[in-house]
NUDREN-728907 format. One record per residue (C-alpha): residue in one letter; x, y, z. Coordinates in steps of 0.1 Angstrom, whole numbers. Example, Ala and Ser with C-alpha at 12.3 -4.5 7.8 and 13.67 -1.06 7.14 Angstrom:
BEGIN
{atom A; {123; -45; 78}},
{atom S; {137; -11; 71}},
//
This chain:
BEGIN
{atom M; {-106; -429; 83}},
{atom L; {-92; -428; 47}},
{atom L; {-64; -406; 34}},
{atom A; {-60; -394; -1}},
{atom G; {-48; -423; -24}},
{atom E; {-60; -451; 0}},
{atom R; {-83; -477; -13}},
{atom R; {-119; -483; 0}},
{atom R; {-134; -518; 5}},
{atom I; {-162; -525; -19}},
{atom V; {-183; -556; -11}},
{atom R; {-210; -573; -30}},
{atom P; {-247; -574; -21}},
{atom V; {-262; -606; -11}},
{atom T; {-298; -619; -20}},
{atom T; {-330; -603; -18}},
{atom E; {-340; -624; 12}},
{atom A; {-309; -611; 31}},
{atom H; {-318; -576; 22}},
{atom Q; {-353; -578; 36}},
{atom S; {-337; -596; 67}},
{atom A; {-312; -567; 72}},
{atom Q; {-341; -541; 67}},
{atom S; {-362; -558; 94}},
{atom R; {-335; -555; 120}},
{atom G; {-344; -518; 125}},
{atom L; {-343; -484; 110}},
{atom F; {-318; -480; 81}},
{atom Y; {-289; -460; 93}},
{atom G; {-290; -438; 62}},
{atom W; {-321; -421; 78}},
{atom R; {-301; -410; 107}},
{atom I; {-277; -394; 82}},
{atom V; {-307; -377; 66}},
{atom G; {-318; -363; 101}},
{atom A; {-283; -351; 108}},
{atom L; {-280; -334; 74}},
{atom F; {-315; -318; 79}},
{atom I; {-300; -300; 111}},
{atom V; {-268; -291; 95}},
{atom L; {-286; -275; 64}},
{atom A; {-309; -257; 86}},
{atom T; {-281; -243; 104}},
{atom T; {-260; -232; 75}},
{atom A; {-289; -220; 55}},
{atom G; {-304; -200; 85}},
{atom L; {-271; -185; 95}},
{atom G; {-256; -184; 60}},
{atom F; {-276; -185; 28}},
{atom Y; {-307; -167; 40}},
{atom N; {-289; -147; 66}},
{atom A; {-265; -132; 41}},
{atom S; {-290; -106; 32}},
{atom V; {-298; -96; 68}},
{atom I; {-261; -93; 76}},
{atom L; {-257; -70; 44}},
{atom T; {-287; -48; 54}},
{atom A; {-271; -43; 89}},
{atom A; {-237; -37; 74}},
{atom E; {-252; -11; 51}},
{atom K; {-267; 7; 79}},
{atom E; {-238; 5; 104}},
{atom L; {-210; 12; 81}},
{atom G; {-226; 35; 57}},
{atom L; {-218; 14; 26}},
{atom S; {-236; 18; -8}},
{atom T; {-261; -7; -22}},
{atom T; {-236; -15; -49}},
{atom V; {-208; -24; -25}},
{atom V; {-232; -47; -3}},
{atom S; {-246; -63; -35}},
{atom A; {-210; -70; -47}},
{atom A; {-204; -87; -14}},
{atom T; {-233; -110; -18}},
{atom A; {-220; -119; -53}},
{atom M; {-187; -127; -36}},
{atom F; {-203; -149; -10}},
{atom F; {-220; -172; -35}},
{atom G; {-191; -170; -61}},
{atom V; {-165; -182; -37}},
{atom G; {-188; -208; -23}},
{atom G; {-193; -222; -58}},
{atom I; {-156; -223; -67}},
{atom T; {-147; -239; -34}},
{atom G; {-172; -266; -37}},
{atom F; {-159; -276; -70}},
{atom A; {-121; -273; -61}},
{atom L; {-127; -295; -30}},
{atom A; {-150; -320; -45}},
{atom K; {-125; -346; -55}},
{atom L; {-112; -348; -21}},
{atom M; {-147; -360; -10}},
{atom D; {-141; -394; -28}},
{atom T; {-108; -402; -8}},
{atom V; {-111; -387; 27}},
{atom D; {-135; -389; 56}},
{atom I; {-163; -366; 46}},
{atom R; {-167; -355; 83}},
{atom R; {-135; -336; 80}},
{atom F; {-153; -312; 57}},
{atom Y; {-179; -304; 82}},
{atom L; {-153; -302; 109}},
{atom V; {-133; -275; 88}},
{atom G; {-164; -257; 77}},
{atom G; {-179; -256; 112}},
{atom V; {-148; -244; 129}},
{atom L; {-140; -218; 101}},
{atom G; {-177; -205; 97}},
{atom A; {-177; -200; 136}},
{atom L; {-146; -180; 136}},
{atom T; {-157; -160; 107}},
{atom L; {-189; -151; 122}},
{atom Y; {-171; -143; 155}},
{atom G; {-150; -119; 133}},
{atom L; {-180; -98; 126}},
{atom R; {-169; -78; 156}},
{atom W; {-139; -64; 136}},
{atom V; {-157; -57; 103}},
{atom D; {-156; -19; 100}},
{atom S; {-152; -12; 64}},
{atom G; {-161; -23; 29}},
{atom F; {-128; -42; 26}},
{atom G; {-134; -60; 59}},
{atom L; {-169; -70; 46}},
{atom F; {-155; -86; 16}},
{atom V; {-129; -105; 36}},
{atom F; {-158; -117; 58}},
{atom F; {-178; -129; 30}},
{atom T; {-149; -145; 13}},
{atom L; {-142; -167; 43}},
{atom F; {-179; -172; 50}},
{atom G; {-184; -184; 13}},
{atom V; {-157; -210; 20}},
{atom S; {-172; -222; 52}},
{atom F; {-208; -225; 36}},
{atom A; {-194; -246; 8}},
{atom V; {-173; -270; 29}},
{atom A; {-203; -276; 53}},
{atom G; {-231; -272; 28}},
{atom L; {-248; -287; -1}},
{atom V; {-220; -305; -20}},
{atom P; {-210; -328; 8}},
{atom S; {-246; -332; 20}},
{atom T; {-261; -342; -14}},
{atom T; {-231; -364; -21}},
{atom L; {-238; -383; 12}},
{atom V; {-275; -388; 4}},
{atom A; {-267; -400; -32}},
{atom R; {-242; -427; -18}},
{atom W; {-265; -439; 11}},
{atom F; {-298; -441; -10}},
{atom D; {-308; -456; -43}},
{atom R; {-345; -466; -44}},
{atom R; {-354; -440; -17}},
{atom R; {-330; -412; -30}},
{atom A; {-357; -388; -40}},
{atom V; {-375; -390; -6}},
{atom A; {-341; -388; 13}},
{atom L; {-331; -357; -6}},
{atom S; {-364; -340; -1}},
{atom V; {-363; -345; 37}},
{atom A; {-326; -334; 40}},
{atom S; {-329; -304; 18}},
{atom T; {-361; -292; 36}},
{atom G; {-337; -281; 63}},
{atom L; {-327; -253; 41}},
{atom S; {-363; -238; 42}},
{atom V; {-368; -246; 78}},
{atom G; {-335; -227; 87}},
{atom G; {-347; -197; 66}},
{atom I; {-381; -198; 83}},
{atom T; {-370; -203; 120}},
{atom I; {-334; -191; 123}},
{atom T; {-331; -160; 100}},
{atom P; {-361; -140; 112}},
{atom F; {-348; -144; 148}},
{atom I; {-314; -129; 138}},
{atom G; {-330; -102; 119}},
{atom R; {-350; -92; 151}},
{atom A; {-317; -94; 171}},
{atom L; {-300; -70; 146}},
{atom E; {-327; -43; 152}},
{atom D; {-316; -38; 188}},
{atom H; {-279; -49; 186}},
{atom T; {-249; -44; 163}},
{atom L; {-231; -70; 141}},
{atom A; {-201; -69; 166}},
{atom E; {-225; -78; 194}},
{atom V; {-244; -106; 175}},
{atom G; {-214; -120; 157}},
{atom P; {-200; -141; 185}},
{atom W; {-235; -157; 192}},
{atom L; {-239; -166; 156}},
{atom G; {-205; -183; 156}},
{atom L; {-214; -204; 186}},
{atom A; {-247; -213; 170}},
{atom W; {-229; -224; 137}},
{atom V; {-203; -246; 154}},
{atom V; {-229; -262; 176}},
{atom G; {-253; -269; 147}},
{atom V; {-227; -284; 124}},
{atom V; {-197; -300; 141}},
{atom P; {-210; -324; 170}},
{atom I; {-238; -341; 150}},
{atom T; {-219; -346; 119}},
{atom W; {-189; -361; 137}},
{atom L; {-210; -385; 157}},
{atom V; {-236; -396; 131}},
{atom L; {-222; -391; 96}},
{atom R; {-202; -419; 76}},
{atom S; {-187; -414; 43}},
{atom W; {-200; -445; 26}},
{atom P; {-226; -473; 35}},
{atom T; {-197; -497; 33}},
{atom D; {-181; -482; 63}},
{atom L; {-209; -500; 83}},
{atom N; {-207; -531; 61}},
{atom M; {-238; -525; 41}},
{atom G; {-249; -512; 7}},
{atom P; {-273; -484; -4}},
{atom D; {-308; -485; 11}},
{atom G; {-294; -509; 38}},
{atom V; {-287; -539; 15}},
{atom A; {-270; -565; 36}},
{atom M; {-233; -572; 24}},
{atom R; {-210; -602; 26}},
{atom P; {-172; -601; 27}},
{atom G; {-157; -595; -8}},
{atom E; {-126; -583; -25}},
{atom V; {-107; -551; -19}},
{atom A; {-113; -525; -45}},
{atom D; {-108; -488; -51}},
{atom V; {-134; -463; -55}},
{atom S; {-135; -468; -93}},
{atom S; {-155; -501; -85}},
{atom V; {-185; -480; -76}},
{atom P; {-210; -478; -104}},
{atom G; {-211; -445; -121}},
{atom A; {-196; -422; -147}},
{atom T; {-163; -403; -143}},
{atom F; {-164; -366; -142}},
{atom A; {-148; -366; -176}},
{atom Q; {-175; -388; -191}},
{atom A; {-203; -369; -176}},
{atom K; {-188; -334; -188}},
{atom A; {-185; -348; -223}},
{atom S; {-223; -356; -225}},
{atom R; {-248; -332; -241}},
{atom F; {-272; -338; -212}},
{atom Y; {-247; -326; -186}},
{atom R; {-235; -295; -205}},
{atom L; {-271; -285; -212}},
{atom L; {-282; -291; -176}},
{atom C; {-254; -268; -165}},
{atom A; {-270; -241; -187}},
{atom V; {-305; -249; -175}},
{atom Y; {-298; -245; -138}},
{atom A; {-278; -212; -144}},
{atom L; {-310; -198; -159}},
{atom V; {-334; -214; -134}},
{atom F; {-314; -202; -104}},
{atom L; {-309; -167; -120}},
{atom A; {-347; -164; -124}},
{atom Q; {-355; -181; -89}},
{atom V; {-330; -163; -67}},
{atom G; {-336; -130; -83}},
{atom G; {-373; -134; -78}},
{atom I; {-368; -143; -42}},
{atom A; {-345; -113; -36}},
{atom H; {-369; -88; -51}},
{atom L; {-402; -103; -40}},
{atom Y; {-404; -83; -7}},
{atom N; {-395; -50; -24}},
{atom L; {-420; -55; -53}},
{atom T; {-448; -63; -29}},
{atom S; {-442; -36; -4}},
{atom S; {-440; -10; -32}},
{atom R; {-473; -23; -49}},
{atom V; {-495; -34; -19}},
{atom S; {-480; -30; 17}},
{atom T; {-451; -40; 39}},
{atom A; {-474; -64; 58}},
{atom T; {-483; -81; 25}},
{atom A; {-446; -84; 16}},
{atom G; {-439; -102; 48}},
{atom A; {-469; -125; 42}},
{atom A; {-458; -131; 7}},
{atom L; {-424; -144; 19}},
{atom S; {-438; -166; 45}},
{atom T; {-463; -180; 20}},
{atom M; {-435; -188; -4}},
{atom A; {-413; -204; 23}},
{atom A; {-443; -225; 36}},
{atom S; {-452; -236; 1}},
{atom S; {-417; -246; -5}},
{atom V; {-414; -268; 24}},
{atom M; {-447; -287; 16}},
{atom G; {-440; -288; -20}},
{atom R; {-406; -302; -16}},
{atom L; {-418; -331; 7}},
{atom A; {-447; -339; -17}},
{atom G; {-423; -338; -46}},
{atom G; {-399; -362; -30}},
{atom V; {-427; -387; -31}},
{atom L; {-442; -379; -65}},
{atom V; {-408; -382; -83}},
{atom T; {-406; -418; -73}},
{atom R; {-436; -423; -95}},
{atom V; {-429; -400; -125}},
{atom S; {-398; -392; -146}},
{atom S; {-375; -367; -127}},
{atom R; {-366; -350; -161}},
{atom I; {-403; -344; -170}},
{atom M; {-411; -333; -135}},
{atom T; {-381; -308; -136}},
{atom G; {-394; -295; -170}},
{atom V; {-430; -290; -157}},
{atom L; {-418; -272; -125}},
{atom I; {-396; -248; -147}},
{atom V; {-428; -240; -165}},
{atom V; {-445; -235; -131}},
{atom Q; {-418; -212; -120}},
{atom S; {-420; -191; -151}},
{atom A; {-459; -187; -148}},
{atom A; {-455; -177; -110}},
{atom L; {-429; -151; -119}},
{atom A; {-452; -137; -146}},
{atom I; {-481; -136; -122}},
{atom I; {-460; -117; -95}},
{atom G; {-448; -93; -122}},
{atom F; {-483; -84; -133}},
{atom V; {-506; -84; -104}},
{atom D; {-510; -56; -79}},
{atom T; {-535; -70; -54}},
{atom R; {-528; -87; -21}},
{atom M; {-545; -120; -32}},
{atom G; {-528; -121; -66}},
{atom I; {-494; -116; -50}},
{atom L; {-499; -143; -23}},
{atom L; {-512; -167; -51}},
{atom G; {-481; -161; -71}},
{atom A; {-459; -165; -41}},
{atom A; {-475; -198; -33}},
{atom I; {-471; -212; -68}},
{atom F; {-434; -198; -68}},
{atom G; {-427; -218; -36}},
{atom L; {-437; -251; -51}},
{atom S; {-411; -246; -78}},
{atom V; {-383; -233; -54}},
{atom G; {-380; -262; -31}},
{atom N; {-385; -289; -58}},
{atom L; {-361; -275; -85}},
{atom L; {-333; -274; -59}},
{atom M; {-341; -310; -48}},
{atom L; {-343; -323; -83}},
{atom Q; {-308; -310; -94}},
{atom P; {-288; -334; -74}},
{atom L; {-314; -362; -80}},
{atom L; {-312; -358; -118}},
{atom L; {-273; -359; -117}},
{atom A; {-273; -389; -94}},
{atom E; {-298; -410; -115}},
{atom T; {-280; -401; -148}},
{atom F; {-243; -404; -137}},
{atom G; {-243; -425; -106}},
{atom V; {-223; -419; -75}},
{atom R; {-186; -429; -86}},
{atom E; {-175; -393; -89}},
{atom Y; {-208; -377; -79}},
{atom S; {-192; -349; -58}},
{atom R; {-173; -335; -87}},
{atom I; {-202; -339; -111}},
{atom Y; {-226; -322; -88}},
{atom S; {-202; -293; -77}},
{atom F; {-194; -284; -113}},
{atom N; {-231; -283; -122}},
{atom Q; {-237; -263; -90}},
{atom L; {-209; -239; -100}},
{atom F; {-229; -229; -130}},
{atom G; {-259; -226; -107}},
{atom T; {-240; -203; -86}},
{atom I; {-236; -179; -116}},
{atom G; {-273; -175; -117}},
{atom V; {-276; -173; -79}},
{atom A; {-251; -146; -77}},
{atom G; {-263; -128; -108}},
{atom G; {-300; -130; -104}},
{atom P; {-306; -103; -77}},
{atom F; {-283; -79; -96}},
{atom A; {-300; -87; -130}},
{atom L; {-336; -81; -118}},
{atom G; {-325; -51; -99}},
{atom A; {-308; -36; -131}},
{atom F; {-341; -42; -153}},
{atom K; {-362; -28; -126}},
{atom D; {-341; 5; -126}},
{atom L; {-341; 6; -163}},
{atom I; {-377; -2; -169}},
{atom D; {-398; -14; -140}},
{atom Y; {-405; -45; -119}},
{atom R; {-430; -59; -144}},
{atom A; {-404; -61; -171}},
{atom A; {-378; -75; -147}},
{atom F; {-401; -104; -136}},
{atom L; {-411; -111; -171}},
{atom I; {-375; -114; -181}},
{atom A; {-369; -138; -153}},
{atom A; {-400; -158; -166}},
{atom A; {-385; -157; -200}},
{atom A; {-353; -171; -187}},
{atom N; {-372; -201; -173}},
{atom V; {-387; -207; -208}},
{atom V; {-352; -208; -223}},
{atom G; {-343; -232; -196}},
{atom F; {-372; -255; -204}},
{atom V; {-363; -256; -241}},
{atom L; {-326; -264; -232}},
{atom L; {-338; -293; -209}},
{atom M; {-359; -308; -237}},
{atom M; {-329; -305; -261}},
{atom A; {-307; -323; -236}},
{atom G; {-324; -356; -243}},
{atom S; {-334; -383; -218}},
{atom T; {-315; -396; -188}},
{atom E; {-315; -431; -204}},
{atom D; {-296; -417; -234}},
{atom A; {-271; -399; -213}},
{atom R; {-264; -431; -192}},
{atom S; {-257; -451; -223}},
{atom G; {-228; -430; -228}},
{atom W; {-209; -443; -199}},
{atom E; {-228; -475; -186}},
{atom R; {-212; -507; -195}},
{atom P; {-238; -532; -210}},
{atom T; {-246; -562; -189}},
{atom V; {-231; -594; -201}},
{atom A; {-254; -624; -197}},
{atom G; {-243; -654; -175}},
//
């Protein structure tokens, strides 16, 4: 278990034959890590990301709070999570990453248990502040960091499988909690949510996860290793955070994902309300289920497809697809039209989330990946927190058609910025050392 400042042993890979021999001995341990992360992300998304709106709806009803107050609490949850992820990212390169899941698991459980004492708007803000920290410490930043470290050739597939846990949690866990809160109060349900959180996060991460493949004397993708010299983490291939931040590609990608997530999360947050007002409540529920199912299937297919096409081009295509889906949803007023738009929307939702960490790992390597990803995610969090508010404000000022068209336009701007960013190869040339012959 490494402490801050300690050096990590980096060893060199052996030949291709040895690699094939190592792979033939059994399933690569990295896939066990992917399975564990699938469960963890399903838990944290089902009880956290998707469940935040359920808790807020219950709080609005039980505590008599205004929509403005509960909406601000949502922004607090996502904002605190983004800041926390970036603030702690540097530690992930120097300490046992399981400690993050341990802290996030215990803190999240205690915070959910504390719902029994939330009886005011101030208490709700305190709850979501602590819950945002818990969600960040045991969420996407450490999880995508682990996948990036353990996989190289199969990174896209591994990311798609692990991140599918997010959608599965939203499909299976969140609706169950919503039904429970129809008959019980937050104070009654909170302790059970806390128990589910700690059980779904702590045991499997402590038993299965390992910070680096070299902890088990292997390289990414299970490449067999032989004893080598002791080196610090700077020997791991990749850009430093300063090198990444200085590149045009990275800076524009931060802006791209702020716009993409603003439109995406805003559209998700208002899809139910738009559909129920235009068609029916039953169709609204069907639209959410269609979008979630399409997201799961699309992400798994996308993880395979991106191994055959450029991840940057695929990201650009999906941004255009998301723009088209939001425009369709904004204009149509029939059941079939809404469901079609929701299905197309789902294809972009799952894949764009998966492509963000993949693009960063491919372009800047894994040397300081946790900081590189978390800072990019911090900008995405601005969109996540502001999207529901922005679409709601435009709906109140004009109507839902205008709100969803503006969200579609935000994607178009994001696409233009992605094309202006240049290729991943150009971005890599800014930090990658040229290979010396011999």
